[in-house]
N, C-alpha and C positions, 0 to 999 in steps of 0.2 A: 656725467659724473667720473671723473677719473679712475681708471683702473690702474694699480700696481703691475709691475712687469709689463711682456708683451705679450699680449692676448694673441696677436697675428701668428704666433708660433703654434697655435693650436686650431689655424683655420685651414680645411682642406683646399685642393686644388679647385673647387668651385665656389669657395668664399665661405664657406659654413663652418663654425665653430663645432670641433670635434669633443663636444662633451665627455662623451664616455672616456676618451684618452685623457682628458683633463681631470676627470675623477680619478681615473687610474693611477695617476702621477700626484694625486694627493692635492692638487691646485687649486680645486673646487673654491673653496673658502678663501683662497688668496684673491681671485678675479672677482668672486660675488661675497664680498665679506658680510653682508646685512643678512645673509641667510640663517634661517632659525639652526643652531647647533644642536640642538636636541631634538631635531624634526623626526629623525628614525625613530627614536624611542615613543614619540608621541604617537606614531602612526601604527606601530605594535601596540600599544598600550590602549589606544583609542578609537582607533579605524583599522582595526584588523580585516574588514572585509574587503579592503582594495585589495589586500595581497591575497586573501581566500577566494577572491572571485575574479582576480586577475583583470582587474577594473583602472583605468586613468579618470578620475570623475573631474571635468573641466565645464561644469554648468552650475558653476556657485551662484553665478547672478540671478539664476532662477530659484535654488534653494541650496541650501548648505546641508552638511553631513552633522547628527548629533552625536557628540562624543560618548563613547560606550561608558566612561565615569558617570556621565550626565544621566545617562538612561538606568545606571544602576541605582544611582544616588537615587532618583524619581521612584525607581521599583521599591527599595526600601522604605520611602518614607509612606507610598501607599500600603504597602504592607504591614506597617507598624501603626498605623493612624485608622481608626474609624472614621467614615466620610461624614465631614459635616456641614450645613449650610451656613456662611456667615450671617444670612439672615435672622436665624434662631437666637443668637446674642448670648442668653445664659445657658446653654449646655456647653460642656466642657469642650465638645467636639466642635460648636460653632465657635468658640474662644481661640481654641488652637488655629482653625483654619483662618480665621480673622488674623492672627498673630503673623502666619506665615504669608498670608494675601500683602499684608502691609508691608512686611518685609521685602518682598518681591518688588513693590512698588518703589520702595525705597531704593532698591537695589538699580532699579531702572533709572530712577532722578538722578543717584550719584554718577552711574556709569557715564550719563550725557551731560553731566555738570549741569543740572537745569533747576537748581534752587528757585530761579523766578518763574517757576512754571507748575500749573496744575498738571498731574500726570493722570490720564484716564486709558483704561484698557479697551482695546476694541479687538476685532477679527485679524487684524493686519494693516498695511499701508492702505490698500483699497477702502477697507472699513472707515481708517482716519481720514482718507479724503471725501469720503461720503458724509461722515461727520461733520467736516468743517461746511462742505456745500450744502447740506440740508438745513444748517442751523446759522448760517452767516446772512444777516438781515440785508438781503440786495433790496433796492427800492430804484424806481425810476429815477436814470441821473448818474446811478453808480455805476462803476466801470469793473469789468473782470478782465485781466490781463494773462494770458496763456502764453507759454512759448511755444515755437516749432516743434523743442525736443522732448516736449511733454509724453509722458507715459499714458495712453488712452484712458486709464482710470483718473488721471488727474485734470482730462479734459471734459469728460463725459457729463456727470453730475453737474459739477459745477456751472458749465454751459448751458445745462437744462434749466436751473433755477435760476440763472442771470436771464435768460430769455423768458422765462415767467414773470420775471420781475420787471421787465423791460429796460434791464440793465444794457450799458454798452460793452461790446466784445472787442478785444484787441489780441492780437497775435503778434509776437516779437521773432521776427526771422532770425534766421544764423547768417552768421557774418562772412562764414569761408567755407572753403572745402574742407577743412579741420572740423568743421560742426559745432564752433563756437558761438553763442549770442552776440548778437549786433547789440552793443549798449549804447549807441547813439541813437539809434531807432528806438530803444526804451525811453530813451531820454526825451524824443519826440513824441511819442506814444503819450506819455505822460503829461506833454505840453496839450493833449488833447482834452486832457479829462477836467475840464474847467471846473467842476463841483462834484460834490457827491463822495462817498467812500469810493477807495479801491483795493480788491482783494488781487493780488498776484500770486498764480500756482506756478511753483518755482521747483524744478527738481534739481536736487541737490549734485547727483552725479547722475549723468546719462546712461541708462541701461544699454544703449544701442553703440554709443561710442567711446565710453569709459569719461568723457569730458567732465571735470569739476567745476561747477559755476561758480564766480565769485559773488557770494552772497552779501559780503558786508558792503560792496559797492554798489549792488542792487539796490540794497536796502537805502543807503544815501540816497539813490536817485529817485525812490520812492517818495521819499519825504514823512512828513507827518500826516498825509491822508491815506497813505498807502499800509496796508496789511499784506503781510507775506504767509502764505502756507508752503512749508518748505517739505518736498517728499525727498525722506533720507532714507529710502529702500535700499540704494547701493552703497550708501556710504557709511551706515549702521553696520558695525563689526569688522568694517574694514580700514577705519582710521579713527585716530582720536578725536571726538567731536565735543566740544566747549558750546552748547545750548545759551547759555549766558551771555556768551561773548557774541556770538551769532546774533540775538537778540531779535529772533524773528519772532512773529506774532502766533504762528502755529506751526506745528511739524508732526509727521506720522512715520513709524516704522514698523516691520514685521519680525517677528521673533524666528521664522524659519529661515531667514536671510542671514541672522548672524547665530547660527549653530544651535537656536533654539526649537521648542514645538511649532508644529504647523496650525493656524488656524488663531494664532495670538498678535497682538502687536499693541500699539498705544500710540495715543494722541497727547500732544504735549500743547496747553493753551497758556501763554503768557498772562501772567496775574494783571497786566495793566490792559489784557484785550479780553477778559473774562465777561465783560458785560456786552461784548459784540456778538457773543454765541448765545442763540435763543432757546427756549425751553418746548419746543412744540412738538419736537422727540421726546417722550418721556415713557414712565411706567413704575412697577412695582420699585421701592427702594430709591428712585430719584426722588420721591416728594416724603414731605414730613406729615402732611394733612392733605386730606382731599374731601370738600363738602359736594354738594349738587352744583354749586356756584363759584366754589373758590378752590384753589389750589397752593399749596404752601411747598414749594420747592426744597429739596434738600442742600445741604451744602456741597463745596467743592472736595474731592472729585465725586461722591455720591449722584450729585447731579447729572453727571455726565454718563454714569452707570447702570441704566435701567435694567432690573432683569436679576437674574442670576449670573454672574459673571462665570469665566472658565476659570475656576480658582487655582484648580491642579494646572492650568497651563500657566497661569501668572508664576505658580511657585516654581514649576520646572524652568521657566524662563529664566527666573533667579539663580538657579544652580547653573544654568549655561554662560550667565554673567559672570558668577563666581570663576567659571572655568578660564573666560577670556581675560579676566582681568588677573590668572594667576601666570598669564603667558604674558600680558602686557601689549596694550594696544600699539603702542610704539614699534614693538618689535616685530607686531603681526602685519602693521604698514610697510614696514621695511622690506620684510620678508616678500610679500606680495609684489612690491615695488620692482626687486630683483628679478623676480619670475616675469613681470610682465615688461621691462626692460630688454631682457634677452629674447622674449617671444616674440615681441614686435619687431626689433632689429633682424631677428633670422627670417620672420615671416616674409618681409620686403624682399628677402633675397630670392624667392621662389617665384621661377617664370610662371606668368598667368594669373598670377594671386593679385587681387584688387583690395587694399585695406581701407576702411572707412575710419574717420574721426582722426585725430593728431596722429603724426608718425613718428614725433618725437615724444618720450615718455615725460611729459611737462604738462602739470594740471590735468592728471588725468591717473586714473585706476587700472587695474591688471584685467580690465575687459576688452577683448578684441574682437571686432567683427570685420569679416571678409567675404568675398566671393571668390571663385574661382570660374573665370569667364563671365557671362552675363548673369542678370538676376533672375532667368527663367526659374519658375519652381522646380523643374525636375531637376536643375542644376544644385541649387542649395540643399535641396532634399537628399539627391541622390549623394552628394559629399558628407551630410550629416549620416546618413545608412552608411555608408564606406567606413566612416569612421566608427562608428558602432560596432560594426562588424572587426574591428581591429582591437576592440575593446575599449575606446574612447568615446566617454559621454560628453555631447556638445549640446547648442540649442540651436535650430534654425527656424526661419519664419521672418515676419516682420517686427516680432520682440515685442508686440502690443505697444508701439511708437509708430504708425503708420505713416503719419505727416513725415516726421523726422527720417525715417528708413527710406521714404518716397524721394526725399530730398538729397539725402547723403547718396542712394545709388544712382541717382541723377534722372530720376522721372520729373519732367516738367510739372510744374504745379496745375496749370490747366488742365494736363493729360489724366494727372492724379485724380481732380476732382470730376473731371469726366467718368472715368472708371469706378468712381466712387458712385456717383449718379446712376450709372448702367446697374453696376451692382445692387442698387437698391430695390430694382425692379425684380422680385422672388424669382420670375421665371428665366431670368438673365443670368443670374448670381454665379452660376458655376461657369459660364462662359468665359471670365476673365481669368487671367492669370495673376495668383497674389503675387506680389512682390516678396522679397526677403533675402536674407543673407545667413552665413553661420557664425554664431558666436563661441568663443573661447574665453571662459571666465575662471580666474585661478582664485583658491582659498588657501587659507596659511598651512594648511595639512599638503599640500600640492609641493611637489619636489621639482628639481631641475630634470630629472631624469622624465618625469610627468610631461614638461614642457618639451622636452626633446623627443619622446615619443609621438608628441602630436605634431610636432614640425616635420617628424620623417613622415608620418602618415599623410600628411598635406602635400608633403613633396610626392609622395607616390601617387596620390591620386591625380595630381596636378599634371604629371608625366603620362598618364593616361587618358587623361582628358583632352578631347580634341576641340581646340579653341579656334 
């Protein structure tokens, strides 16, 4: 992306951009025009704790902060309503909570342009992954395709149930050091699945490298026999998403990663794929009638929501969606792109830092993972603790993506498998050093000054690190 003016005028003798000088000269918006112009007001009004507690919060891939106005709105709702159970149906309280619950569902559906989907509430993306894994009717001869970049929750339950059904399990490797999928290998893998159904668990955006996967191209490769479950944990709330256009079979999201409440999420089931999801997991409100020998399931989405749902969580999530729509997802995406582009470029200038994933800001989001020196446990943990001492919150570890993290960090596959086998023996578990890295992830409420402070901290830590 071309920038106006000569940004080189703001580079110091070491080649780093003097952001504070740029801001002092009133040139920040000239060189970074997609930044949110009303960010200062948003932070004062809805995220005052950053200033009060003097924190730079850069762990947004793990969880995001809820705006104060959303908290206030939820407090007002709870204060003004007698709590009701939607199952009671004929009381005033039940009717009101059902109305608000249905409205929250509609907001989720509209936000993701998912008219062709049944939307069911879950506990989050992990809950949604398990929803699909436990209900997808694997049979002998069917296939499960996983990518090497999947989050652990995308692998475990699906793999367990596929194994139980004696289905085939395939992994699609990474194509390059940038951490992208090998689509030619996916084509070869599909050619091996001569018969039966194929379920592919696909992360929309990697939580380790920030890579955005080409969903439409992957869908075309799978063809008519293939089903896709799309993990949108890192894309929801960061970019505009049109599920009807993506046309996957299933998708999952978490509210707490898009500025809403924790313990709340949703699964999307394409209306053409509803018959592919079984009824073995059931319970109250998911059925219309039960006798000793027969069960009459409820309609959609009730069929997918046994028991009492988190009614208040859904309503609160709806308020968060209202907030995001008030800002605009196009603006949020553009703002985070400016932050990520600046941070990624400057981070690579720091001696001793190794960045994982794409080194150019293309087909990726503002999630950047790195190490200073080796991947040894003490190193990434020490870096995270040093940043915390400087008032900067980041994530460190394997980021719940063990296979992908090992590959990106450079651990040979055979060694990774050997280490896992060794650790599976309980008495030997603590003898193995866990691989890991440090992750910085931006949200729309982060500023260029936040990114600058993080870079300054990393530079200081790298300077004191004996490589």
